N, CA, C and O atoms as a GROMACS GRO file, in nm:
protein
  628
    1MET      N    1  19.988  24.529   7.444
    1MET     CA    2  19.907  24.638   7.371
    1MET      C    3  19.769  24.601   7.378
    1MET      O    4  19.680  24.685   7.396
    2LEU      N    5  19.748  24.473   7.363
    2LEU     CA    6  19.592  24.431   7.361
    2LEU      C    7  19.530  24.459   7.513
    2LEU      O    8  19.420  24.510   7.533
    3ARG      N    9  19.610  24.422   7.603
    3ARG     CA   10  19.569  24.454   7.744
    3ARG      C   11  19.533  24.578   7.760
    3ARG      O   12  19.422  24.606   7.806
    4THR      N   13  19.628  24.674   7.722
    4THR     CA   14  19.612  24.807   7.741
    4THR      C   15  19.494  24.862   7.662
    4THR      O   16  19.428  24.954   7.710
    5ALA      N   17  19.463  24.810   7.540
    5ALA     CA   18  19.356  24.857   7.476
    5ALA      C   19  19.225  24.821   7.547
    5ALA      O   20  19.133  24.900   7.566
    6TRP      N   21  19.227  24.686   7.586
    6TRP     CA   22  19.103  24.648   7.656
    6TRP      C   23  19.079  24.727   7.783
    6TRP      O   24  18.963  24.756   7.815
    7SER      N   25  19.168  24.758   7.845
    7SER     CA   26  19.153  24.837   7.982
    7SER      C   27  19.100  24.973   7.955
    7SER      O   28  19.008  25.020   8.022
    8VAL      N   29  19.160  25.038   7.852
    8VAL     CA   30  19.119  25.174   7.803
    8VAL      C   31  18.987  25.194   7.758
    8VAL      O   32  18.915  25.292   7.776
    9LEU      N   33  18.957  25.060   7.678
    9LEU     CA   34  18.834  25.087   7.611
    9LEU      C   35  18.709  25.041   7.702
    9LEU      O   36  18.593  25.071   7.672
   10GLY      N   37  18.742  24.970   7.807
   10GLY     CA   38  18.651  24.904   7.909
   10GLY      C   39  18.563  24.797   7.852
   10GLY      O   40  18.457  24.766   7.906
   11ARG      N   41  18.608  24.737   7.738
   11ARG     CA   42  18.529  24.634   7.672
   11ARG      C   43  18.637  24.510   7.655
   11ARG      O   44  18.738  24.524   7.585
   12TYR      N   45  18.608  24.387   7.723
   12TYR     CA   46  18.688  24.282   7.731
   12TYR      C   47  18.649  24.176   7.630
   12TYR      O   48  18.532  24.140   7.638
   13GLY      N   49  18.716  24.122   7.544
   13GLY     CA   50  18.684  24.029   7.459
   13GLY      C   51  18.625  24.062   7.339
   13GLY      O   52  18.595  23.972   7.261
   14GLY      N   53  18.602  24.191   7.308
   14GLY     CA   54  18.532  24.232   7.173
   14GLY      C   55  18.657  24.252   7.080
   14GLY      O   56  18.777  24.243   7.108
   15ALA      N   57  18.596  24.282   6.961
   15ALA     CA   58  18.694  24.302   6.840
   15ALA      C   59  18.743  24.456   6.848
   15ALA      O   60  18.843  24.487   6.782
   16ASP      N   61  18.685  24.544   6.919
   16ASP     CA   62  18.745  24.679   6.915
   16ASP      C   63  18.882  24.685   6.969
   16ASP      O   64  18.957  24.770   6.921
   17ALA      N   65  18.924  24.612   7.058
   17ALA     CA   66  19.067  24.621   7.122
   17ALA      C   67  19.145  24.585   6.992
   17ALA      O   68  19.222  24.666   6.940
   18ASP      N   69  19.121  24.457   6.941
   18ASP     CA   70  19.197  24.425   6.805
   18ASP      C   71  19.216  24.527   6.718
   18ASP      O   72  19.325  24.548   6.666
   19ASP      N   73  19.104  24.605   6.693
   19ASP     CA   74  19.117  24.712   6.589
   19ASP      C   75  19.202  24.824   6.643
   19ASP      O   76  19.277  24.885   6.566
   20VAL      N   77  19.196  24.852   6.762
   20VAL     CA   78  19.271  24.947   6.812
   20VAL      C   79  19.425  24.918   6.810
   20VAL      O   80  19.505  25.002   6.770
   21VAL      N   81  19.461  24.790   6.856
   21VAL     CA   82  19.590  24.757   6.830
   21VAL      C   83  19.641  24.752   6.700
   21VAL      O   84  19.760  24.774   6.677
   22GLN      N   85  19.546  24.721   6.599
   22GLN     CA   86  19.611  24.714   6.464
   22GLN      C   87  19.626  24.863   6.413
   22GLN      O   88  19.717  24.890   6.336
   23GLU      N   89  19.547  24.947   6.451
   23GLU     CA   90  19.556  25.096   6.423
   23GLU      C   91  19.697  25.139   6.484
   23GLU      O   92  19.779  25.205   6.419
   24ALA      N   93  19.717  25.099   6.607
   24ALA     CA   94  19.831  25.144   6.673
   24ALA      C   95  19.972  25.098   6.610
   24ALA      O   96  20.070  25.171   6.601
   25LEU      N   97  19.965  24.972   6.572
   25LEU     CA   98  20.074  24.904   6.490
   25LEU      C   99  20.101  24.976   6.362
   25LEU      O  100  20.216  25.004   6.328
   26VAL      N  101  19.996  25.006   6.292
   26VAL     CA  102  20.025  25.072   6.169
   26VAL      C  103  20.072  25.206   6.195
   26VAL      O  104  20.168  25.248   6.129
   27ALA      N  105  20.014  25.282   6.288
   27ALA     CA  106  20.061  25.417   6.323
   27ALA      C  107  20.217  25.409   6.352
   27ALA      O  108  20.296  25.491   6.304
   28ALA      N  109  20.258  25.296   6.440
   28ALA     CA  110  20.391  25.298   6.479
   28ALA      C  111  20.481  25.275   6.382
   28ALA      O  112  20.588  25.335   6.383
   29LEU      N  113  20.446  25.176   6.276
   29LEU     CA  114  20.547  25.152   6.161
   29LEU      C  115  20.537  25.238   6.059
   29LEU      O  116  20.618  25.222   5.968
   30THR      N  117  20.443  25.342   6.048
   30THR     CA  118  20.449  25.434   5.943
   30THR      C  119  20.505  25.581   6.001
   30THR      O  120  20.510  25.678   5.926
   31THR      N  121  20.539  25.587   6.120
   31THR     CA  122  20.573  25.723   6.172
   31THR      C  123  20.731  25.755   6.160
   31THR      O  124  20.819  25.670   6.169
   32GLN      N  125  20.748  25.877   6.141
   32GLN     CA  126  20.883  25.908   6.114
   32GLN      C  127  20.968  25.919   6.260
   32GLN      O  128  21.090  25.908   6.274
   33ALA      N  129  20.876  25.942   6.352
   33ALA     CA  130  20.954  25.957   6.503
   33ALA      C  131  20.955  25.840   6.553
   33ALA      O  132  20.851  25.776   6.569
   34LEU      N  133  21.085  25.792   6.589
   34LEU     CA  134  21.122  25.669   6.654
   34LEU      C  135  21.136  25.689   6.785
   34LEU      O  136  21.168  25.800   6.826
   35PRO      N  137  21.111  25.575   6.878
   35PRO     CA  138  21.118  25.608   7.015
   35PRO      C  139  21.256  25.614   7.071
   35PRO      O  140  21.346  25.542   7.026
   36HIS      N  141  21.274  25.704   7.174
   36HIS     CA  142  21.398  25.725   7.246
   36HIS      C  143  21.385  25.652   7.367
   36HIS      O  144  21.328  25.711   7.459
   37GLY      N  145  21.428  25.533   7.388
   37GLY     CA  146  21.423  25.466   7.508
   37GLY      C  147  21.344  25.341   7.506
   37GLY      O  148  21.378  25.253   7.427
   38ASP      N  149  21.237  25.322   7.590
   38ASP     CA  150  21.161  25.226   7.604
   38ASP      C  151  21.054  25.201   7.499
   38ASP      O  152  20.952  25.269   7.497
   39VAL      N  153  21.076  25.107   7.415
   39VAL     CA  154  20.994  25.081   7.297
   39VAL      C  155  20.842  25.034   7.347
   39VAL      O  156  20.739  25.067   7.289
   40GLY      N  157  20.848  24.962   7.450
   40GLY     CA  158  20.715  24.919   7.512
   40GLY      C  159  20.627  25.047   7.553
   40GLY      O  160  20.511  25.063   7.516
   41ALA      N  161  20.693  25.129   7.629
   41ALA     CA  162  20.606  25.245   7.667
   41ALA      C  163  20.573  25.338   7.552
   41ALA      O  164  20.474  25.411   7.557
   42TRP      N  165  20.656  25.334   7.445
   42TRP     CA  166  20.615  25.422   7.319
   42TRP      C  167  20.491  25.327   7.259
   42TRP      O  168  20.387  25.384   7.226
   43LEU      N  169  20.500  25.209   7.246
   43LEU     CA  170  20.391  25.129   7.193
   43LEU      C  171  20.260  25.151   7.261
   43LEU      O  172  20.156  25.179   7.201
   44ARG      N  173  20.272  25.137   7.388
   44ARG     CA  174  20.162  25.180   7.492
   44ARG      C  175  20.100  25.307   7.472
   44ARG      O  176  19.978  25.322   7.465
   45SER      N  177  20.188  25.402   7.463
   45SER     CA  178  20.136  25.542   7.448
   45SER      C  179  20.061  25.552   7.314
   45SER      O  180  19.956  25.617   7.310
   46ILE      N  181  20.107  25.492   7.204
   46ILE     CA  182  20.030  25.492   7.080
   46ILE      C  183  19.891  25.426   7.100
   46ILE      O  184  19.787  25.478   7.058
   47THR      N  185  19.896  25.312   7.167
   47THR     CA  186  19.785  25.236   7.190
   47THR      C  187  19.675  25.317   7.277
   47THR      O  188  19.559  25.324   7.237
   48VAL      N  189  19.715  25.376   7.391
   48VAL     CA  190  19.618  25.447   7.458
   48VAL      C  191  19.568  25.559   7.372
   48VAL      O  192  19.447  25.581   7.380
   49ARG      N  193  19.640  25.636   7.290
   49ARG     CA  194  19.591  25.748   7.219
   49ARG      C  195  19.493  25.690   7.121
   49ARG      O  196  19.386  25.748   7.102
   50LYS      N  197  19.520  25.587   7.062
   50LYS     CA  198  19.429  25.539   6.944
   50LYS      C  199  19.308  25.488   7.024
   50LYS      O  200  19.196  25.504   6.974
   51ALA      N  201  19.318  25.432   7.135
   51ALA     CA  202  19.191  25.380   7.211
   51ALA      C  203  19.107  25.495   7.250
   51ALA      O  204  18.984  25.487   7.245
   52LEU      N  205  19.170  25.603   7.291
   52LEU     CA  206  19.086  25.730   7.331
   52LEU      C  207  19.041  25.775   7.209
   52LEU      O  208  18.922  25.807   7.214
   53ASP      N  209  19.098  25.791   7.088
   53ASP     CA  210  19.038  25.822   6.981
   53ASP      C  211  18.919  25.738   6.929
   53ASP      O  212  18.821  25.794   6.879
   54TRP      N  213  18.926  25.614   6.940
   54TRP     CA  214  18.835  25.499   6.914
   54TRP      C  215  18.700  25.539   7.003
   54TRP      O  216  18.587  25.532   6.955
   55LEU      N  217  18.729  25.580   7.134
   55LEU     CA  218  18.617  25.622   7.223
   55LEU      C  219  18.556  25.739   7.174
   55LEU      O  220  18.433  25.744   7.173
   56ARG      N  221  18.625  25.837   7.132
   56ARG     CA  222  18.555  25.959   7.086
   56ARG      C  223  18.486  25.937   6.962
   56ARG      O  224  18.380  25.998   6.946
   57GLN      N  225  18.527  25.857   6.868
   57GLN     CA  226  18.449  25.818   6.758
   57GLN      C  227  18.324  25.735   6.791
   57GLN      O  228  18.219  25.751   6.729
   58THR      N  229  18.340  25.642   6.895
   58THR     CA  230  18.219  25.561   6.929
   58THR      C  231  18.112  25.640   6.987
   58THR      O  232  17.993  25.617   6.967
   59GLY      N  233  18.158  25.734   7.058
   59GLY     CA  234  18.070  25.852   7.122
   59GLY      C  235  17.992  25.904   7.034
   59GLY      O  236  17.873  25.915   7.063
   60ARG      N  237  18.038  25.947   6.912
   60ARG     CA  238  17.969  26.017   6.809
   60ARG      C  239  17.867  25.906   6.725
   60ARG      O  240  17.772  25.946   6.658
   61ARG      N  241  17.899  25.772   6.738
   61ARG     CA  242  17.814  25.683   6.676
   61ARG      C  243  17.720  25.629   6.780
   61ARG      O  244  17.720  25.670   6.896
   62ALA      N  245  17.637  25.532   6.736
   62ALA     CA  246  17.530  25.484   6.820
   62ALA      C  247  17.613  25.402   6.944
   62ALA      O  248  17.724  25.351   6.924
   63GLU      N  249  17.547  25.396   7.066
   63GLU     CA  250  17.619  25.326   7.167
   63GLU      C  251  17.606  25.179   7.142
   63GLU      O  252  17.513  25.128   7.080
   64GLN      N  253  17.714  25.112   7.201
   64GLN     CA  254  17.698  24.956   7.190
   64GLN      C  255  17.701  24.902   7.331
   64GLN      O  256  17.770  24.956   7.417
   65SER      N  257  17.630  24.798   7.354
   65SER     CA  258  17.625  24.742   7.479
   65SER      C  259  17.752  24.666   7.518
   65SER      O  260  17.816  24.608   7.430
   66LEU      N  261  17.791  24.662   7.642
   66LEU     CA  262  17.911  24.578   7.680
   66LEU      C  263  17.873  24.425   7.656
   66LEU      O  264  17.759  24.388   7.684
   67PRO      N  265  17.954  24.348   7.611
   67PRO     CA  266  17.937  24.214   7.607
   67PRO      C  267  17.936  24.133   7.736
   67PRO      O  268  17.999  24.171   7.835
   68ASP      N  269  17.868  24.026   7.735
   68ASP     CA  270  17.848  23.952   7.840
   68ASP      C  271  17.981  23.884   7.894
   68ASP      O  272  18.027  23.801   7.815
   69PRO      N  273  18.047  23.901   8.006
   69PRO     CA  274  18.174  23.835   8.023
   69PRO      C  275  18.168  23.695   8.014
   69PRO      O  276  18.270  23.638   7.975
   70ALA      N  277  18.059  23.622   8.046
   70ALA     CA  278  18.042  23.472   8.037
   70ALA      C  279  18.066  23.437   7.884
   70ALA      O  280  18.125  23.334   7.853
   71GLU      N  281  18.019  23.523   7.790
   71GLU     CA  282  18.012  23.485   7.645
   71GLU      C  283  18.155  23.531   7.582
   71GLU      O  284  18.182  23.483   7.472
   72SER      N  285  18.239  23.609   7.636
   72SER     CA  286  18.334  23.677   7.578
   72SER      C  287  18.456  23.596   7.570
   72SER      O  288  18.547  23.633   7.495
   73GLY      N  289  18.469  23.466   7.653
   73GLY     CA  290  18.569  23.389   7.661
   73GLY      C  291  18.705  23.434   7.750
   73GLY      O  292  18.805  23.362   7.757
   74VAL      N  293  18.694  23.563   7.816
   74VAL     CA  294  18.791  23.612   7.885
   74VAL      C  295  18.776  23.545   8.024
   74VAL      O  296  18.665  23.532   8.076
   75GLU      N  297  18.882  23.506   8.077
   75GLU     CA  298  18.891  23.436   8.206
   75GLU      C  299  18.884  23.546   8.322
   75GLU      O  300  18.976  23.626   8.337
   76LEU      N  301  18.782  23.544   8.395
   76LEU     CA  302  18.768  23.642   8.510
   76LEU      C  303  18.814  23.600   8.635
   76LEU      O  304  18.805  23.678   8.730
   77GLN      N  305  18.860  23.495   8.648
   77GLN     CA  306  18.924  23.444   8.768
   77GLN      C  307  19.058  23.451   8.794
   77GLN      O  308  19.130  23.413   8.702
   78ALA      N  309  19.114  23.492   8.897
   78ALA     CA  310  19.260  23.508   8.909
   78ALA      C  311  19.305  23.356   8.928
   78ALA      O  312  19.236  23.277   8.994
   79ALA      N  313  19.426  23.321   8.866
   79ALA     CA  314  19.475  23.171   8.882
   79ALA      C  315  19.490  23.140   9.032
   79ALA      O  316  19.545  23.211   9.116
   80GLY      N  317  19.432  23.025   9.048
   80GLY     CA  318  19.440  22.971   9.186
   80GLY      C  319  19.345  23.015   9.286
   80GLY      O  320  19.331  22.958   9.394
   81ASN      N  321  19.271  23.129   9.246
   81ASN     CA  322  19.172  23.178   9.346
   81ASN      C  323  19.044  23.194   9.279
   81ASN      O  324  19.018  23.299   9.219
   82PRO      N  325  18.959  23.088   9.287
   82PRO     CA  326  18.822  23.114   9.229
   82PRO      C  327  18.736  23.237   9.261
   82PRO      O  328  18.665  23.297   9.180
   83GLU      N  329  18.756  23.270   9.402
   83GLU     CA  330  18.677  23.379   9.462
   83GLU      C  331  18.712  23.513   9.402
   83GLU      O  332  18.633  23.606   9.393
   84ALA      N  333  18.836  23.515   9.360
   84ALA     CA  334  18.902  23.635   9.300
   84ALA      C  335  18.816  23.699   9.164
   84ALA      O  336  18.817  23.817   9.130
   85GLY      N  337  18.746  23.595   9.102
   85GLY     CA  338  18.675  23.638   8.977
   85GLY      C  339  18.572  23.736   9.005
   85GLY      O  340  18.543  23.818   8.918
   86LEU      N  341  18.514  23.734   9.116
   86LEU     CA  342  18.411  23.826   9.151
   86LEU      C  343  18.469  23.971   9.170
   86LEU      O  344  18.408  24.071   9.134
   87HIS      N  345  18.581  23.974   9.226
   87HIS     CA  346  18.652  24.097   9.253
   87HIS      C  347  18.697  24.162   9.132
   87HIS      O  348  18.691  24.284   9.122
   88VAL      N  349  18.748  24.080   9.031
   88VAL     CA  350  18.785  24.123   8.902
   88VAL      C  351  18.667  24.191   8.836
   88VAL      O  352  18.669  24.307   8.794
   89LEU      N  353  18.557  24.102   8.828
   89LEU     CA  354  18.449  24.154   8.753
   89LEU      C  355  18.385  24.282   8.818
   89LEU      O  356  18.337  24.362   8.737
   90THR      N  357  18.377  24.312   8.944
   90THR     CA  358  18.343  24.411   9.008
   90THR      C  359  18.431  24.531   8.986
   90THR      O  360  18.383  24.643   8.968
   91LEU      N  361  18.566  24.508   8.988
   91LEU     CA  362  18.659  24.620   8.946
   91LEU      C  363  18.633  24.654   8.792
   91LEU      O  364  18.623  24.773   8.761
   92ARG      N  365  18.622  24.562   8.701
   92ARG     CA  366  18.604  24.597   8.567
   92ARG      C  367  18.461  24.673   8.544
   92ARG      O  368  18.454  24.757   8.455
   93LYS      N  369  18.362  24.649   8.614
   93LYS     CA  370  18.229  24.716   8.598
   93LYS      C  371  18.251  24.855   8.669
   93LYS      O  372  18.188  24.953   8.629
   94GLY      N  373  18.335  24.864   8.769
   94GLY     CA  374  18.361  25.002   8.816
   94GLY      C  375  18.457  25.085   8.716
   94GLY      O  376  18.432  25.201   8.683
   95LEU      N  377  18.550  25.025   8.679
   95LEU     CA  378  18.641  25.112   8.575
   95LEU      C  379  18.549  25.140   8.458
   95LEU      O  380  18.564  25.249   8.401
   96ALA      N  381  18.467  25.067   8.419
   96ALA     CA  382  18.388  25.093   8.301
   96ALA      C  383  18.306  25.226   8.323
   96ALA      O  384  18.275  25.298   8.228
   97GLN      N  385  18.278  25.248   8.436
   97GLN     CA  386  18.186  25.365   8.479
   97GLN      C  387  18.275  25.497   8.471
   97GLN      O  388  18.221  25.607   8.477
   98LEU      N  389  18.413  25.484   8.459
   98LEU     CA  390  18.484  25.603   8.469
   98LEU      C  391  18.507  25.662   8.336
   98LEU      O  392  18.480  25.593   8.238
   99SER      N  393  18.550  25.774   8.322
   99SER     CA  394  18.593  25.840   8.191
   99SER      C  395  18.706  25.756   8.136
   99SER      O  396  18.777  25.682   8.204
  100ALA      N  397  18.715  25.777   8.001
  100ALA     CA  398  18.825  25.699   7.934
  100ALA      C  399  18.974  25.735   7.996
  100ALA      O  400  19.057  25.650   8.027
  101ILE      N  401  18.989  25.869   8.007
  101ILE     CA  402  19.121  25.907   8.061
  101ILE      C  403  19.151  25.869   8.200
  101ILE      O  404  19.262  25.833   8.238
  102ASP      N  405  19.031  25.881   8.284
  102ASP     CA  406  19.056  25.833   8.425
  102ASP      C  407  19.085  25.683   8.417
  102ASP      O  408  19.175  25.642   8.490
  103ARG      N  409  19.017  25.595   8.338
  103ARG     CA  410  19.030  25.452   8.331
  103ARG      C  411  19.177  25.434   8.287
  103ARG      O  412  19.242  25.349   8.346
  104ALA      N  413  19.232  25.502   8.194
  104ALA     CA  414  19.360  25.495   8.130
  104ALA      C  415  19.479  25.505   8.231
  104ALA      O  416  19.574  25.427   8.242
  105VAL      N  417  19.454  25.620   8.303
  105VAL     CA  418  19.550  25.657   8.414
  105VAL      C  419  19.556  25.536   8.528
  105VAL      O  420  19.662  25.490   8.569
  106LEU      N  421  19.441  25.496   8.569
  106LEU     CA  422  19.442  25.381   8.688
  106LEU      C  423  19.488  25.270   8.611
  106LEU      O  424  19.577  25.208   8.669
  107VAL      N  425  19.455  25.222   8.497
  107VAL     CA  426  19.503  25.090   8.458
  107VAL      C  427  19.655  25.107   8.419
  107VAL      O  428  19.724  25.006   8.432
  108LEU      N  429  19.711  25.213   8.377
  108LEU     CA  430  19.860  25.233   8.359
  108LEU      C  431  19.926  25.225   8.496
  108LEU      O  432  20.018  25.146   8.519
  109ALA      N  433  19.880  25.307   8.583
  109ALA     CA  434  19.958  25.336   8.710
  109ALA      C  435  19.925  25.220   8.805
  109ALA      O  436  20.017  25.160   8.862
  110ASP      N  437  19.801  25.188   8.823
  110ASP     CA  438  19.778  25.087   8.938
  110ASP      C  439  19.767  24.933   8.905
  110ASP      O  440  19.805  24.844   8.980
  111LEU      N  441  19.709  24.917   8.782
  111LEU     CA  442  19.698  24.776   8.739
  111LEU      C  443  19.832  24.731   8.670
  111LEU      O  444  19.883  24.625   8.707
  112GLU      N  445  19.894  24.807   8.571
  112GLU     CA  446  20.025  24.748   8.518
  112GLU      C  447  20.135  24.816   8.588
  112GLU      O  448  20.245  24.795   8.536
  113GLY      N  449  20.134  24.890   8.690
  113GLY     CA  450  20.238  24.936   8.772
  113GLY      C  451  20.347  25.031   8.721
  113GLY      O  452  20.458  25.029   8.774
  114HIS      N  453  20.321  25.108   8.627
  114HIS     CA  454  20.393  25.212   8.563
  114HIS      C  455  20.397  25.336   8.676
  114HIS      O  456  20.304  25.359   8.754
  115SER      N  457  20.518  25.407   8.670
  115SER     CA  458  20.546  25.521   8.760
  115SER      C  459  20.442  25.642   8.694
  115SER      O  460  20.397  25.636   8.579
  116MET      N  461  20.417  25.738   8.776
  116MET     CA  462  20.345  25.843   8.718
  116MET      C  463  20.427  25.916   8.614
  116MET      O  464  20.366  25.969   8.520
  117ALA      N  465  20.553  25.924   8.619
  117ALA     CA  466  20.609  25.994   8.495
  117ALA      C  467  20.614  25.914   8.377
  117ALA      O  468  20.633  25.973   8.270
  118GLU      N  469  20.598  25.783   8.377
  118GLU     CA  470  20.566  25.699   8.266
  118GLU      C  471  20.445  25.724   8.209
  118GLU      O  472  20.432  25.740   8.088
  119VAL      N  473  20.340  25.730   8.301
  119VAL     CA  474  20.197  25.756   8.273
  119VAL      C  475  20.183  25.881   8.206
  119VAL      O  476  20.105  25.899   8.113
  120ALA      N  477  20.257  25.968   8.252
  120ALA     CA  478  20.250  26.114   8.207
  120ALA      C  479  20.300  26.123   8.061
  120ALA      O  480  20.246  26.198   7.980
  121ARG      N  481  20.404  26.045   8.031
  121ARG     CA  482  20.472  26.054   7.899
  121ARG      C  483  20.379  25.988   7.812
  121ARG      O  484  20.358  26.038   7.702
  122THR      N  485  20.309  25.865   7.854
  122THR     CA  486  20.234  25.797   7.778
  122THR      C  487  20.104  25.870   7.728
  122THR      O  488  20.053  25.852   7.618
  123LEU      N  489  20.060  25.950   7.823
  123LEU     CA  490  19.938  26.032   7.793
  123LEU      C  491  19.946  26.173   7.742
  123LEU      O  492  19.851  26.247   7.718
  124GLY      N  493  20.092  26.200   7.729
  124GLY     CA  494  20.120  26.334   7.694
  124GLY      C  495  20.089  26.439   7.792
  124GLY      O  496  20.054  26.550   7.750
  125SER      N  497  20.098  26.417   7.921
  125SER     CA  498  20.071  26.512   8.014
  125SER      C  499  20.189  26.536   8.120
  125SER      O  500  20.299  26.482   8.104
  126THR      N  501  20.163  26.608   8.214
  126THR     CA  502  20.265  26.636   8.317
  126THR      C  503  20.239  26.534   8.438
  126THR      O  504  20.130  26.483   8.464
  127ARG      N  505  20.366  26.514   8.509
  127ARG     CA  506  20.337  26.412   8.620
  127ARG      C  507  20.242  26.470   8.729
  127ARG      O  508  20.159  26.397   8.783
  128VAL      N  509  20.253  26.597   8.760
  128VAL     CA  510  20.150  26.650   8.858
  128VAL      C  511  20.007  26.635   8.817
  128VAL      O  512  19.921  26.600   8.898
  129ALA      N  513  19.980  26.662   8.687
  129ALA     CA  514  19.853  26.656   8.643
  129ALA      C  515  19.790  26.506   8.646
  129ALA      O  516  19.673  26.481   8.676
  130VAL      N  517  19.894  26.405   8.607
  130VAL     CA  518  19.850  26.249   8.620
  130VAL      C  519  19.832  26.217   8.760
  130VAL      O  520  19.730  26.155   8.794
  131LYS      N  521  19.923  26.255   8.851
  131LYS     CA  522  19.898  26.241   9.004
  131LYS      C  523  19.759  26.293   9.057
  131LYS      O  524  19.686  26.228   9.131
  132LEU      N  525  19.736  26.401   9.016
  132LEU     CA  526  19.606  26.473   9.044
  132LEU      C  527  19.488  26.383   9.009
  132LEU      O  528  19.403  26.345   9.090
  133ARG      N  529  19.493  26.352   8.864
  133ARG     CA  530  19.393  26.285   8.798
  133ARG      C  531  19.376  26.139   8.863
  133ARG      O  532  19.263  26.095   8.885
  134ALA      N  533  19.494  26.067   8.891
  134ALA     CA  534  19.491  25.936   8.953
  134ALA      C  535  19.418  25.938   9.092
  134ALA      O  536  19.330  25.854   9.116
  135SER      N  537  19.453  26.032   9.181
  135SER     CA  538  19.412  26.060   9.314
  135SER      C  539  19.237  26.067   9.296
  135SER      O  540  19.158  25.995   9.357
  136ARG      N  541  19.204  26.169   9.200
  136ARG     CA  542  19.036  26.183   9.185
  136ARG      C  543  18.986  26.065   9.129
  136ARG      O  544  18.873  26.031   9.164
  137ALA      N  545  19.057  25.985   9.035
  137ALA     CA  546  18.985  25.872   8.974
  137ALA      C  547  18.982  25.752   9.074
  137ALA      O  548  18.894  25.667   9.063
  138ARG      N  549  19.072  25.744   9.168
  138ARG     CA  550  19.065  25.646   9.283
  138ARG      C  551  18.955  25.683   9.365
  138ARG      O  552  18.880  25.594   9.406
  139ARG      N  553  18.933  25.807   9.397
  139ARG     CA  554  18.806  25.850   9.485
  139ARG      C  555  18.676  25.808   9.404
  139ARG      O  556  18.584  25.748   9.460
  140LYS      N  557  18.673  25.841   9.274
  140LYS     CA  558  18.559  25.808   9.208
  140LYS      C  559  18.518  25.669   9.206
  140LYS      O  560  18.404  25.629   9.227
  141LEU      N  561  18.638  25.585   9.174
  141LEU     CA  562  18.618  25.446   9.178
  141LEU      C  563  18.570  25.385   9.309
  141LEU      O  564  18.481  25.300   9.312
  142ALA      N  565  18.636  25.435   9.423
  142ALA     CA  566  18.594  25.392   9.561
  142ALA      C  567  18.442  25.428   9.585
  142ALA      O  568  18.372  25.346   9.644
  143ARG      N  569  18.391  25.539   9.544
  143ARG     CA  570  18.245  25.582   9.552
  143ARG      C  571  18.173  25.478   9.479
  143ARG      O  572  18.081  25.420   9.535
  144ILE      N  573  18.214  25.444   9.335
  144ILE     CA  574  18.132  25.373   9.257
  144ILE      C  575  18.131  25.220   9.315
  144ILE      O  576  18.027  25.154   9.309
  145LEU      N  577  18.240  25.174   9.365
  145LEU     CA  578  18.265  25.041   9.426
  145LEU      C  579  18.166  25.027   9.553
  145LEU      O  580  18.087  24.936   9.574
  146GLY      N  581  18.189  25.133   9.626
  146GLY     CA  582  18.119  25.140   9.754
  146GLY      C  583  18.192  25.060   9.875
  146GLY      O  584  18.283  24.980   9.854
  147PRO      N  585  18.145  25.088   9.994
  147PRO     CA  586  18.228  25.034  10.103
  147PRO      C  587  18.224  24.883  10.106
  147PRO      O  588  18.321  24.824  10.153
  148ASP      N  589  18.123  24.819  10.061
  148ASP     CA  590  18.117  24.675  10.074
  148ASP      C  591  18.216  24.615   9.990
  148ASP      O  592  18.280  24.523  10.039
  149ALA      N  593  18.242  24.652   9.868
  149ALA     CA  594  18.349  24.595   9.772
  149ALA      C  595  18.475  24.616   9.814
  149ALA      O  596  18.561  24.529   9.798
  150ILE      N  597  18.504  24.749   9.882
  150ILE     CA  598  18.637  24.767   9.930
  150ILE      C  599  18.669  24.681  10.063
  150ILE      O  600  18.783  24.640  10.086
  151GLY      N  601  18.564  24.658  10.144
  151GLY     CA  602  18.575  24.576  10.267
  151GLY      C  603  18.615  24.443  10.227
  151GLY      O  604  18.705  24.386  10.289
  152LYS      N  605  18.547  24.380  10.115
  152LYS     CA  606  18.562  24.246  10.056
  152LYS      C  607  18.698  24.227  10.008
  152LYS      O  608  18.755  24.120  10.027
  153GLU      N  609  18.755  24.326   9.944
  153GLU     CA  610  18.888  24.330   9.896
  153GLU      C  611  18.996  24.297  10.008
  153GLU      O  612  19.073  24.201  10.007
  154GLU      N  613  18.986  24.404  10.111
  154GLU     CA  614  19.066  24.405  10.218
  154GLU      C  615  19.048  24.264  10.313
  154GLU      O  616  19.143  24.213  10.373
  155GLY      N  617  18.934  24.222  10.314
  155GLY     CA  618  18.917  24.101  10.396
  155GLY      C  619  18.964  23.984  10.334
  155GLY      O  620  18.983  23.884  10.403
  156SER      N  621  18.986  23.984  10.206
  156SER     CA  622  19.025  23.862  10.135
  156SER      C  623  19.185  23.852  10.127
  156SER      O  624  19.238  23.749  10.086
  157ARG      N  625  19.257  23.958  10.166
  157ARG     CA  626  19.394  23.958  10.165
  157ARG      C  627  19.470  23.874  10.267
  157ARG      O  628  19.593  23.873  10.268
   0.00000   0.00000   0.00000
């Protein structure tokens, strides 16, 4: 839930994600509607909705700058590959420039590996709408990252 909140918020290592997870847990424990099936997907869907609500509220309040990744204590390097840290940081910066809903779709589908049907259930949308949003979000992210970043990713595989 924390990883999902971090990814949707686009803020890594801050207290915002902790607050979102806490709100999601309170909502899950106080709801009358219990999950039918995958409890993890149900909790992630609550977390995504709470994170999107948090972003809407933050948009109404004063803007906050993103924390410096070096100070946040979050490990930016993939295990066993010190050069991968640059790719992770580049990807995080690119994701931060997307809208919250685009970021949520890409995180759930591409980074966490959920099917489009699962992402649609999580976000309360249709599978077709989520596939279309994912396709557009991938193109936006590719434009943001530019051909150099994509070339580096493919060259390092």
